[in-house]
C-alpha positions as CSV (number, residue, x, y, z in Angstrom):
1,X,14.3,16.9,23.0
2,X,15.1,16.8,19.3
3,X,17.8,15.5,17.0
4,X,18.2,17.2,13.6
5,X,20.0,16.3,10.4
6,X,20.5,18.5,7.4
7,X,21.9,17.1,4.1
8,X,23.3,19.6,1.7
9,X,25.1,16.9,-0.4
10,X,28.5,17.7,-1.7
11,X,27.5,20.9,-3.5
12,X,27.5,24.5,-2.8
13,X,24.0,25.9,-2.8
14,X,23.5,28.8,-5.3
15,X,20.4,30.7,-4.3
16,X,19.7,34.3,-5.3
17,X,17.8,36.7,-3.0
18,X,15.1,36.9,-5.8
19,X,14.7,33.0,-5.9
20,X,11.4,31.7,-4.8
21,X,11.9,28.6,-2.6
22,X,9.4,25.9,-1.8
23,X,9.7,24.4,1.7
24,X,7.9,21.1,2.2
25,X,7.6,19.3,5.5
26,X,5.8,16.1,6.5
27,X,5.5,13.7,9.4
28,X,6.9,10.3,8.6
29,X,6.7,8.6,11.9
30,X,4.7,9.0,15.1
31,X,5.0,6.5,17.9
32,X,4.8,6.6,21.7
33,X,8.6,7.2,21.7
34,X,8.5,10.3,19.4
35,X,8.0,11.7,15.9
36,X,10.1,12.3,12.8
37,X,9.4,15.3,10.6
38,X,11.2,15.6,7.2
39,X,11.8,18.9,5.3
40,X,13.0,19.6,1.8
41,X,13.9,23.0,0.2
42,X,13.6,23.3,-3.5
43,X,13.9,26.2,-6.0
44,X,10.4,26.9,-7.3
45,X,11.6,27.8,-10.8
46,X,13.3,24.5,-11.7
47,X,12.4,22.2,-8.8
48,X,16.1,21.7,-7.9
49,X,16.5,20.1,-4.5
50,X,18.7,22.5,-2.5
51,X,18.6,20.8,1.0
52,X,16.8,18.1,2.9
53,X,16.7,17.2,6.5
54,X,14.8,15.7,9.3
55,X,14.0,16.4,13.0
56,X,13.4,13.5,15.4
57,X,11.3,14.7,18.4
58,X,10.8,13.1,21.8
59,X,9.2,14.1,25.0
60,X,10.9,14.4,28.4
61,X,9.8,15.0,32.0
62,X,11.8,18.2,32.8
63,X,11.8,17.6,36.5
64,X,13.4,14.1,36.2
65,X,15.1,14.7,32.8
66,X,13.9,11.3,31.6
67,X,12.1,10.3,28.4
68,X,8.4,9.9,28.6
69,X,5.7,8.7,26.1
70,X,4.3,11.2,23.7
71,X,1.2,12.7,25.4
72,X,-2.0,11.7,23.6
73,X,-3.0,15.4,23.1
74,X,0.4,16.1,21.4
75,X,0.1,13.1,19.2
76,X,-3.5,14.0,18.2
77,X,-2.3,17.6,17.3
78,X,0.5,16.2,15.1
79,X,-1.9,13.8,13.4
80,X,-4.4,16.5,12.7
81,X,-1.7,18.7,11.3
82,X,-0.3,16.0,9.1
83,X,-3.4,14.1,8.1
84,X,-3.1,15.1,4.4
85,X,0.5,13.9,4.0
86,X,0.4,10.3,5.2
87,X,4.2,10.1,5.4
88,X,5.0,11.4,1.9
89,X,5.5,15.0,0.7
90,X,2.6,16.7,-0.9
């Protein structure tokens, strides 16, 4: 299960096909209830923030359709993947 939010602000994004974009993502929260991963998209040439968002993840037992604690193996994999970030973008 996940809940996502994308904030484009009040502007229209002007991106050319030739623009190089930098996409940064980091884990900001990991508990037994779930995880939150943030993402930003910037234009590489000038660093302008084009979009930002987050995804809130949780685990569910699909047979009962109820929330369950994040399995330790999944939490360990997320921690290993995000060890460099420590909750802030690199």
